N, C-alpha and C positions, 0 to 999 in steps of 0.2 A: 478782511481775504489775505493779505501778506502780514508777516511778522519779521522783526529783527532777531537775528541771533546774537550770540555773544561775540561774535567774531563780525559784527556789523554786516552780515550778508544779507540780501533780501529774500525771503522765502515766499513764492507764489504758490497757491495751491491750484494744480491744473491735474488732469488724469494721472500725471506722474509728479515726483517731487523735483521742482525746478528751485535752482539757487543761483544768485548772480552775486558778484563781487565788484561793487562801484569802481573800486582801484583798478581792476584788471578788465573791466568790461567783459568778463566771460558769464556764459550762463550754462548752469550744468542740469541736466536732467538725468534724474536716477529713476529707473522703474521701481514703483512702490511694491512691487510684487515679490513675494519671498523666493529665494533660489531653490531651484529644483535639482536635486544631485543628477548628473549624468546630461543635465539641458544645457545648451550654450545659450546664455543672455547676452544681451547687447545693451551696453550704457552708452546715452548719448549726450554729448555737450556741444554746447555753442559758443564759439567765439566772434568776435566782432566781423568777421568773413567767412567763417566755416562751420559746418556741421560734422561733428566727429563722432564715429561709432566705434566702440571697444567692445571687443567680444571677450567673454570670459574662458576662453579655451585655452590650452596650455601654453601656446605661444604668444597669448594676450595680443591677439591680431588689432590692428586698428586701419579704419578706412577714414578718409576725409575728404568732404565733399565742398566745394566752394560755393557759397551762398552768393557771391558778388558774380559769378559767372552767371548765375539764374536769373538775377536781378542787379541791372547795373546801379542803381542808387539804394542798395540794401544797407550801405554802412550810414546812410544818412537817414533812415528810419527811425522811429523811436522803439523803445523797448518792448512795447504790446506788438507793434507791425513787426519786428524782426521774428519775435517769438510765433507769432503765426506763420510766417514763411518757413521758419525751421521746424515747427511742429507738422506744417503739412509735408514737407520734404521725410521727415522722420517717418510719418505715417505711409506715405507713397512708397517709401523703400522697404519698410518692415512688412507690408502689404505683399510687396514682390516677392518675398522669399516665404511666406505663409505657406505651410502644406499639411498634409494630413500626417498624422504620426508615422504611418506606415511608408511615406516618401520623404521623410526629412533630408534636408540637404546638408552638405558638410560645410565646414566653414569657408573652404574655398570656394563651393559654389554659391552660397551665399553672398561672399563678396562679389562674385562674377557679376550674378544676377541684379545687385545692387549698384554695381557700376555700370552695367548696361541700361537699366532704367533711368539711372542719374544723367548719363550720355543724352539718352532720347530727351528727357526734361531740356536740357541745354540746347538740342536742336528744336525744342517749340512743340514737341509731340508729348502729349499727356497718355494716350493709349495707342497702341498699333495692334493692327493686325496680326495674329501668330503667323509665323513663316511656315508654311507647308499646312496651314489649316484650312478646312473646306466646311461650309455650311453642312448640315445633316441631309438637306434636300439635294444638294450636289452629289453627295456621296451616295444617298439613295436612288438617284439617276443614273449615277455609274454602276452601282449594284445592279439595277434593274436590267441592264444590257445583257446578262447572265443569268438572271433568277428564272426560276422555274414557275409556273402557274400558280402556284400556292404563296410562293414569295411575293409575287407580283399582285396578287390579292390583298394581302397583307399590308404591303406597303400602300396600295390605293386606300385600305381601310384606315391606316394612320396619317393619310392625308400628305405622304410624302413624295406621291407621284402624281 
């Protein structure tokens, strides 16, 4: 599974390329996908205490997320356990900024969203109800108050009221 490189770094095969240098206790995760011109990529690395997201934008923006703030005993875990926590955080934060091509976020919006999700995780919240969001049935009930007969009939057929 893993192999040693010339610089005596351990390479572990996971969905991305992971490198660790035992002298520095750092883990580097490089996305193995090729760069796409005009697309912002995020490279991730893990230190003994943090997950670091580096954007390939013109400013080389960087975000750092404390792993010890999420899990008190993080520093005392073995490499596999730390990597699992790191990878889970990386996936959660990356998923939070995923959008269709026509709704892409700016680097600033991505950073804001990732920080928002990270802060929720620190509070012990994995998922939260979207602010201002309503279920479709609540929206239908509200709409039904002013709907005409045809619209009410359609709402009933759809099982919304």
